[in-house]
MIVO-55242 format. One record per residue: y, x, z of N, C-alpha, C in turn. Coordinates in steps of 0.05 Angstrom, whole numbers, padded with zeros to 5 digits. Layout:
<sites>
 n.north n.east   n.up ca.north ca.east  ca.up c.north c.east   c.up
       Y      X      Z        Y       X      Z       Y      X      Z
...
</sites>
This chain:
<sites>
 n.north n.east   n.up ca.north ca.east  ca.up c.north c.east   c.up
  -00913 -00378 -00253   -00934  -00373 -00233  -00956 -00393 -00238
  -00980 -00383 -00243   -01003  -00400 -00248  -01019 -00404 -00223
  -01016 -00428 -00211   -01029  -00434 -00185  -01045 -00460 -00189
  -01070 -00460 -00180   -01084  -00485 -00178  -01101 -00485 -00153
  -01112 -00508 -00146   -01126  -00512 -00121  -01156 -00515 -00126
  -01167 -00502 -00147   -01195  -00506 -00153  -01213 -00496 -00131
  -01204 -00476 -00115   -01221  -00466 -00094  -01225 -00485 -00071
  -01208 -00506 -00070   -01209  -00526 -00049  -01227 -00549 -00056
  -01237 -00550 -00081   -01253  -00572 -00091  -01282 -00565 -00092
  -01300 -00582 -00083   -01329  -00577 -00086  -01335 -00572 -00116
  -01352 -00552 -00122   -01356  -00544 -00149  -01380 -00558 -00163
  -01393 -00576 -00149   -01414  -00591 -00163  -01403 -00611 -00182
  -01418 -00617 -00203   -01409  -00634 -00225  -01400 -00662 -00215
  -01415 -00674 -00198   -01409  -00701 -00189  -01382 -00702 -00174
  -01378 -00683 -00157   -01353  -00682 -00142  -01329 -00679 -00160
  -01331 -00662 -00180   -01310  -00659 -00200  -01305 -00684 -00216
  -01326 -00698 -00222   -01323  -00723 -00237  -01308 -00744 -00220
  -01315 -00745 -00195   -01302  -00765 -00177  -01272 -00758 -00175
  -01266 -00732 -00172   -01238  -00724 -00170  -01223 -00730 -00196
  -01236 -00724 -00218   -01223  -00729 -00244  -01218 -00759 -00248
  -01236 -00776 -00240   -01232  -00805 -00242  -01209 -00814 -00224
  -01208 -00804 -00200   -01187  -00810 -00181  -01160 -00801 -00192
  -01159 -00777 -00203   -01135  -00766 -00214  -01124 -00783 -00237
  -01142 -00791 -00255   -01135  -00808 -00277  -01122 -00834 -00268
  -01134 -00846 -00247   -01123  -00871 -00236  -01095 -00867 -00225
  -01092 -00845 -00210   -01065  -00840 -00198  -01044 -00836 -00220
  -01051 -00821 -00241   -01032  -00816 -00262  -01025 -00841 -00277
  -01044 -00859 -00280   -01039  -00885 -00293  -01019 -00901 -00277
  -01020 -00897 -00251   -01002  -00912 -00233  -00975 -00899 -00229
  -00971 -00876 -00243   -00945  -00863 -00243  -00944 -00836 -00229
  -00967 -00826 -00220   -00968  -00800 -00207  -00958 -00801 -00179
  -00949 -00778 -00169   -00940  -00777 -00141  -00917 -00758 -00138
  -00911 -00749 -00114   -00887  -00733 -00109  -00890 -00704 -00120
  -00912 -00691 -00114   -00918  -00664 -00123  -00937 -00664 -00147
  -00933 -00646 -00165   -00954  -00641 -00186  -00975 -00624 -00173
  -01000 -00632 -00175   -01023  -00618 -00162  -01044 -00612 -00182
  -01049 -00586 -00186   -01068  -00576 -00206  -01093 -00567 -00192
  -01116 -00581 -00197   -01141  -00575 -00185  -01160 -00559 -00203
  -01149 -00549 -00225   -01165  -00533 -00244  -01182 -00551 -00262
  -01194 -00538 -00282   -01212  -00552 -00301  -01198 -00576 -00314
  -01171 -00574 -00317   -01156  -00596 -00330  -01151 -00620 -00312
  -01158 -00618 -00286   -01154  -00640 -00268  -01127 -00637 -00254
  -01107 -00652 -00263   -01080  -00649 -00253  -01068 -00676 -00246
  -01059 -00679 -00222   -01043  -00702 -00213  -01014 -00697 -00220
  -01003 -00714 -00237   -00975  -00710 -00245  -00956 -00718 -00222
  -00934 -00704 -00220   -00915  -00709 -00199  -00886 -00704 -00208
  -00868 -00713 -00191   -00839  -00709 -00197  -00832 -00680 -00196
  -00843 -00665 -00176   -00836  -00637 -00173  -00860 -00619 -00176
  -00857 -00598 -00192   -00878  -00577 -00194  -00869 -00553 -00178
  -00878 -00552 -00153   -00868  -00532 -00135  -00880 -00504 -00140
  -00899 -00502 -00158   -00909  -00476 -00166  -00887 -00459 -00178
  -00867 -00473 -00190   -00845  -00459 -00203  -00825 -00447 -00182
  -00827 -00456 -00158   -00807  -00448 -00137  -00820 -00434 -00113
  -00846 -00431 -00114   -00860  -00421 -00090  -00851 -00393 -00083
  -00844 -00377 -00102   -00836  -00349 -00097  -00810 -00348 -00080
  -00795 -00369 -00078   -00771  -00369 -00061  -00778 -00373 -00031
  -00802 -00382 -00025   -00808  -00392  00002  -00819 -00371  00022
  -00824 -00347  00013   -00833  -00327  00032  -00859 -00335  00046
  -00876 -00349  00032   -00902  -00357  00044  -00921 -00333  00044
  -00932 -00325  00067   -00950  -00302  00067  -00974 -00306  00048
  -00980 -00284  00034   -01002  -00285  00014  -01029 -00292  00027
  -01033 -00280  00051   -01059  -00284  00065  -01054 -00298  00091
  -01065 -00322  00094   -01061  -00338  00119  -01088 -00341  00134
  -01107 -00325  00127   -01134  -00327  00140  -01131 -00324  00170
  -01142 -00343  00185   -01141  -00342  00214  -01116 -00353  00226
  -01097 -00361  00209   -01071  -00372  00219  -01072 -00402  00220
  -01056 -00414  00238   -01052  -00443  00238  -01026 -00450  00226
  -01026 -00471  00209   -01002  -00479  00195  -00998 -00509  00200
  -00972 -00516  00204   -00964  -00544  00206  -00945 -00550  00183
  -00953 -00569  00166   -00936  -00578  00144  -00923 -00604  00152
  -00897 -00604  00156   -00882  -00628  00165  -00870 -00642  00141
  -00874 -00669  00140   -00865  -00684  00117  -00881 -00677  00092
  -00907 -00676  00095   -00925  -00665  00075  -00924 -00680  00048
  -00918 -00705  00048   -00917  -00722  00023  -00944 -00721  00010
  -00946 -00710 -00015   -00972  -00708 -00029  -00985 -00682 -00023
  -00974 -00665 -00006   -00989  -00643  00006  -00988 -00616 -00008
  -00969 -00610 -00024   -00969  -00585 -00038  -00971 -00561 -00019
  -00953 -00560  00001   -00953  -00537  00019  -00978 -00537  00037
  -00988 -00560  00044   -01013  -00561  00060  -01036 -00549  00043
  -01038 -00558  00018   -01059  -00548  00001  -01056 -00518 -00005
  -01031 -00510 -00010   -01027  -00481 -00016  -01033 -00464  00008
  -01026 -00473  00032   -01033  -00458  00056  -01063 -00457  00061
  -01077 -00479  00055   -01106  -00479  00057  -01118 -00460  00037
  -01107 -00460  00013   -01117  -00441 -00008  -01114 -00412  00001
  -01094 -00406  00017   -01090  -00379  00027  -01105 -00374  00052
  -01121 -00392  00061   -01140  -00387  00083  -01132 -00399  00110
  -01111 -00414  00112   -01101  -00425  00137  -01117 -00449  00147
  -01116 -00453  00173   -01125  -00478  00185  -01101 -00497  00186
  -01101 -00518  00170   -01077  -00534  00165  -01077 -00561  00179
  -01054 -00567  00191   -01048  -00594  00201  -01024 -00603  00185
  -01024 -00628  00177   -01002  -00640  00162  -00993 -00666  00174
  -00967 -00671  00175   -00958  -00696  00186  -00938 -00709  00167
  -00936 -00735  00169   -00916  -00751  00154  -00918 -00779  00165
  -00898 -00796  00160   -00900  -00823  00170  -00915 -00841  00150
  -00915 -00833  00125   -00932  -00846  00105  -00933 -00826  00082
  -00957 -00821  00071   -00958  -00802  00049  -00984 -00805  00033
  -00985 -00790  00012   -01007  -00791 -00007  -01030 -00772  00000
  -01025 -00752  00016   -01045  -00731  00022  -01072 -00742  00032
  -01073 -00761  00051   -01099  -00770  00060  -01117 -00781  00039
  -01106 -00790  00016   -01122  -00800 -00006  -01136 -00778 -00021
  -01124 -00754 -00019   -01136  -00731 -00033  -01157 -00716 -00016
  -01152 -00715  00010   -01169  -00699  00028  -01199 -00704  00025
  -01208 -00729  00022   -01237  -00734  00019  -01250 -00720 -00005
  -01234 -00712 -00024   -01245  -00699 -00048  -01246 -00668 -00045
  -01237 -00658 -00023   -01235  -00629 -00019  -01259 -00618 -00004
  -01263 -00592 -00009   -01285  -00578  00005  -01276 -00565  00031
  -01251 -00567  00037   -01240  -00555  00061  -01224 -00577  00076
  -01227 -00579  00102   -01213  -00600  00117  -01184 -00594  00121
  -01167 -00614  00119   -01139  -00613  00127  -01135 -00635  00147
  -01125 -00628  00170   -01121  -00648  00191  -01095 -00663  00187
  -01096 -00688  00177   -01072  -00703  00173  -01068 -00723  00196
  -01043 -00724  00206   -01036  -00744  00227  -01011 -00758  00219
  -01011 -00785  00222   -00987  -00801  00216  -00968 -00798  00240
  -00948 -00782  00236   -00930  -00776  00258  -00903 -00768  00248
  -00882 -00776  00262   -00855  -00768  00255  -00848 -00741  00267
  -00831 -00726  00254   -00822  -00700  00264  -00810 -00703  00292
  -00797 -00726  00298   -00785  -00730  00323  -00805 -00735  00346
  -00830 -00738  00339   -00851  -00741  00359  -00864 -00714  00367
  -00856 -00692  00354   -00868  -00666  00360  -00859 -00656  00387
  -00879 -00649  00403   -00874  -00636  00429  -00893 -00613  00432
  -00888 -00596  00452   -00906  -00572  00455  -00935 -00580  00459
  -00940 -00603  00471   -00967  -00612  00475  -00982 -00618  00450
  -00968 -00622  00427   -00980  -00626  00402  -00995 -00601  00392
  -00987 -00578  00402   -00999  -00553  00394  -00978 -00533  00385
  -00986 -00508  00384   -00969  -00486  00374  -00981 -00475  00348
  -00964 -00471  00328   -00973  -00463  00302  -00961 -00436  00294
  -00977 -00419  00282   -00966  -00393  00273  -00944 -00397  00252
  -00947 -00416  00235   -00927  -00421  00214  -00922 -00451  00212
  -00897 -00459  00212   -00889  -00486  00209  -00872 -00488  00183
  -00879 -00507  00165   -00865  -00510  00140  -00852 -00538  00140
  -00827 -00538  00134   -00812  -00564  00131  -00797 -00563  00105
  -00808 -00574  00084   -00796  -00572  00058  -00782 -00597  00050
  -00756 -00595  00044   -00740  -00617  00032  -00742 -00643  00049
  -00742 -00640  00075   -00743  -00664  00092  -00717 -00669  00107
  -00704 -00648  00116   -00680  -00651  00134  -00659 -00669  00121
  -00656 -00668  00095   -00636  -00684  00082  -00641 -00714  00084
  -00667 -00721  00090   -00674  -00749  00093  -00676 -00759  00122
  -00667 -00742  00140   -00669  -00748  00169  -00641 -00754  00181
  -00639 -00774  00197   -00612  -00780  00209  -00603 -00759  00228
  -00621 -00745  00241   -00613  -00725  00261  -00627 -00698  00255
  -00615 -00682  00236   -00628  -00658  00227  -00630 -00636  00249
  -00610 -00634  00266   -00611  -00613  00286  -00634 -00618  00306
  -00637 -00644  00314   -00659  -00651  00332  -00685 -00645  00319
  -00687 -00649  00293   -00712  -00643  00278  -00718 -00613  00279
  -00698 -00596  00276   -00702  -00567  00278  -00710 -00559  00306
  -00699 -00572  00326   -00708  -00566  00354  -00737 -00573  00357
  -00746 -00595  00345   -00774  -00603  00347  -00792 -00582  00332
  -00782 -00572  00310   -00797  -00551  00296  -00801 -00527  00314
  -00780 -00519  00327   -00781  -00495  00344  -00801 -00500  00367
  -00803 -00524  00378   -00822  -00529  00400  -00851 -00524  00393
  -00858 -00528  00368   -00886  -00525  00361  -00891 -00499  00345
  -00871 -00482  00343   -00873  -00458  00327  -00879 -00433  00344
  -00900 -00419  00338   -00908  -00395  00353  -00897 -00370  00341
  -00893 -00369  00315   -00885  -00344  00302  -00862 -00348  00283
  -00865 -00365  00262   -00844  -00368  00243  -00844 -00396  00231
  -00820 -00404  00220   -00818  -00430  00207  -00803 -00426  00181
  -00812 -00439  00160   -00799  -00439  00134  -00787 -00467  00130
  -00760 -00468  00127   -00746  -00493  00124  -00729 -00493  00099
  -00731 -00514  00083   -00714  -00517  00059  -00701 -00544  00060
  -00677 -00546  00047   -00663  -00571  00046  -00643 -00571  00024
  -00633 -00595  00017   -00612  -00598 -00002  -00586 -00585  00009
  -00572 -00570 -00008   -00547  -00558  00000  -00525 -00565 -00020
  -00505 -00548 -00022   -00483  -00553 -00040  -00486 -00536 -00065
  -00475 -00545 -00087   -00479  -00531 -00113  -00468 -00503 -00112
  -00446 -00499 -00099   -00433  -00472 -00098  -00439 -00458 -00072
  -00461 -00466 -00059   -00468  -00455 -00033  -00476 -00425 -00036
  -00467 -00409 -00017   -00474  -00381 -00016  -00480 -00373  00013
  -00489 -00349  00017   -00495  -00339  00044  -00470 -00339  00061
  -00446 -00338  00048   -00421  -00337  00063  -00408 -00365  00067
  -00422 -00386  00059   -00410  -00413  00061  -00405 -00421  00089
  -00387 -00441  00093   -00381  -00451  00120  -00404 -00468  00130
  -00407 -00471  00157   -00429  -00487  00168  -00422 -00517  00167
  -00427 -00530  00145   -00419  -00557  00140  -00443 -00575  00135
  -00443 -00599  00147   -00462  -00620  00140  -00446 -00643  00130
  -00451 -00650  00105   -00437  -00673  00093  -00455 -00697  00093
  -00444 -00720  00104   -00460  -00744  00105  -00460 -00758  00078
  -00483 -00763  00066   -00486  -00777  00041  -00492 -00806  00045
  -00514 -00812  00060   -00521  -00840  00066  -00527 -00856  00041
  -00543 -00845  00023   -00549  -00859 -00002  -00578 -00867 -00003
  -00583 -00893 -00008   -00611  -00903 -00009  -00622 -00897 -00037
  -00648 -00889 -00038   -00661  -00883 -00063  -00664 -00909 -00079
  -00661 -00907 -00105   -00662  -00931 -00122  -00690 -00942 -00125
  -00710 -00925 -00122   -00738  -00933 -00127  -00756 -00933 -00103
  -00745 -00924 -00080   -00762  -00922 -00056  -00745 -00930 -00031
  -00759 -00936 -00009   -00745  -00944  00015  -00739 -00920  00033
  -00722 -00902  00024   -00714  -00880  00041  -00685 -00872  00033
  -00672 -00857  00051   -00645  -00849  00046  -00643 -00819  00043
  -00623 -00810  00028   -00613  -00782  00030  -00589 -00783  00048
  -00591 -00772  00071   -00569  -00773  00090  -00549 -00750  00088
  -00560 -00725  00083   -00544  -00701  00086  -00546 -00681  00063
  -00523 -00668  00059   -00523  -00641  00047  -00516 -00622  00069
  -00532 -00600  00071   -00529  -00581  00093  -00524 -00554  00081
  -00502 -00541  00088   -00496  -00515  00077  -00516 -00494  00089
  -00519 -00472  00075   -00536  -00451  00085  -00528 -00441  00112
  -00502 -00438  00115   -00491  -00428  00141  -00498 -00448  00164
  -00496 -00474  00158   -00502  -00494  00178  -00532 -00493  00185
  -00549 -00491  00165   -00578  -00490  00170  -00585 -00465  00187
  -00574 -00443  00179   -00579  -00418  00193  -00570 -00420  00222
  -00546 -00430  00227   -00536  -00432  00254  -00552 -00452  00271
  -00560 -00474  00259   -00576  -00494  00274  -00603 -00482  00282
  -00615 -00466  00264   -00640  -00453  00271  -00637 -00433  00294
  -00616 -00418  00294   -00611  -00399  00316  -00605 -00414  00342
  -00589 -00434  00341   -00583  -00450  00365  -00608 -00464  00376
  -00626 -00472  00358   -00651  -00485  00366  -00671 -00466  00379
  -00666 -00440  00377   -00683  -00421  00391  -00697 -00400  00375
  -00693 -00399  00349   -00704  -00378  00333  -00687 -00353  00337
  -00700 -00330  00340   -00685  -00306  00347  -00671 -00293  00323
  -00682 -00297  00299   -00669  -00287  00275  -00677 -00305  00251
  -00660 -00305  00230   -00666  -00320  00206  -00662 -00302  00182
  -00683 -00301  00165   -00683  -00283  00142  -00692 -00297  00117
  -00693 -00282  00095   -00704  -00291  00069  -00689 -00316  00060
  -00663 -00316  00061   -00647  -00339  00051  -00646 -00338  00020
  -00656 -00360  00008   -00656  -00362 -00021  -00643 -00388 -00030
  -00629 -00387 -00053   -00617  -00410 -00064  -00628 -00416 -00092
  -00634 -00441 -00098   -00645  -00447 -00124  -00641 -00477 -00130
  -00640 -00484 -00156   -00639  -00513 -00163  -00668 -00523 -00165
  -00674 -00543 -00149   -00700  -00556 -00150  -00699 -00578 -00171
  -00715 -00575 -00193   -00714  -00593 -00216  -00739 -00610 -00216
  -00735 -00636 -00219   -00757  -00655 -00221  -00753 -00674 -00244
  -00774 -00688 -00251   -00773  -00707 -00273  -00784 -00734 -00264
  -00770 -00755 -00270   -00779  -00782 -00264  -00768 -00801 -00284
  -00785 -00820 -00294   -00776  -00840 -00313  -00761 -00828 -00337
  -00772 -00805 -00346   -00761  -00791 -00370  -00733 -00780 -00365
  -00725 -00777 -00340   -00699  -00765 -00334  -00703 -00742 -00315
  -00684 -00724 -00314   -00686  -00700 -00297  -00670 -00704 -00271
  -00680 -00692 -00250   -00666  -00691 -00224  -00661 -00661 -00218
  -00637 -00654 -00211   -00631  -00627 -00204  -00618 -00627 -00176
  -00631 -00615 -00156   -00622  -00615 -00129  -00617 -00587 -00119
  -00592 -00579 -00114   -00587  -00552 -00103  -00602 -00549 -00076
  -00616 -00527 -00073   -00633  -00523 -00049  -00628 -00495 -00037
  -00632 -00494 -00011   -00633  -00469  00004  -00658 -00469  00021
  -00670 -00445  00023   -00694  -00442  00040  -00691 -00416  00056
  -00700 -00417  00080   -00699  -00393  00097  -00721 -00393  00118
  -00727 -00370  00129   -00748  -00366  00148  -00737 -00359  00175
  -00744 -00374  00195   -00736  -00369  00223  -00759 -00357  00238
  -00754 -00336  00254   -00774  -00322  00270  -00770 -00326  00300
  -00792 -00331  00313   -00791  -00335  00342  -00787 -00308  00356
</sites>
C-alpha cells in the first residue's frame, strides 16, 4: 500500500526545505517510532511502517467532517492518516514525537499531553477513537478500555499484542509479562487474547465488536527485527 502524507504539508518550496532539513536531523538521531512518508523523498525513518498493516484496521476511507481521537499517538501515524482522510484530529500521549512534526504541517492536529486514564466525558465525544498498540503497555487495560468508551460517540479501533496461536475462538486470557524495554523507560505488561479484548470491550459498554483481524506486526531496530503478534478489532457504540 503506497501511502504518504504529502497533502498535509505546505507545498511551497521553503516549507518543504524546512521539513526536509528537520527530517534529516531526526533520521541522523535514529528516527522515531513510526515511519512517516511526507512525499518528495521526505521520509522519517521509524521502527514500524504501519502502511503495511493499515488494511487490517478498518479505518474509514473518508473521514471528512468526523472527529478522531488518537490515543497513545507516539509519532502520530494514525493521527496523520486520519487527518489525511479529512478528519478533525485530537491526539494524546504522555510524551511523544508528534508535536515536533505538527508545526511543519498545513493542517492542524490538536495534541494534548494526557494519559488515557485522564479521559472523561468532559474531554469531549469523538466519532472515532483509535488506540493502537497501547494496552499492552498499561498496568490496567480494562480501565483504559472503559475510558475509551467514555469519549467514544460511534466506534473505536483497538489493537494490542496477543498470543502467537491466538484465534477468534481463543480463551479470554490476559498474561502478565512485566518486562521493561531494554532501550526505553517503559514496560510491556500484558499479552491479551482476542477473546479477552472482545469481552472487555463489550463489558465496557460497546454494543458489538466486529472486524477482528490477526497479524504479525514486524519492526526493525538496531539492525534486528521485532515480530509482535497482534489483534485489532472495532467496537461500536
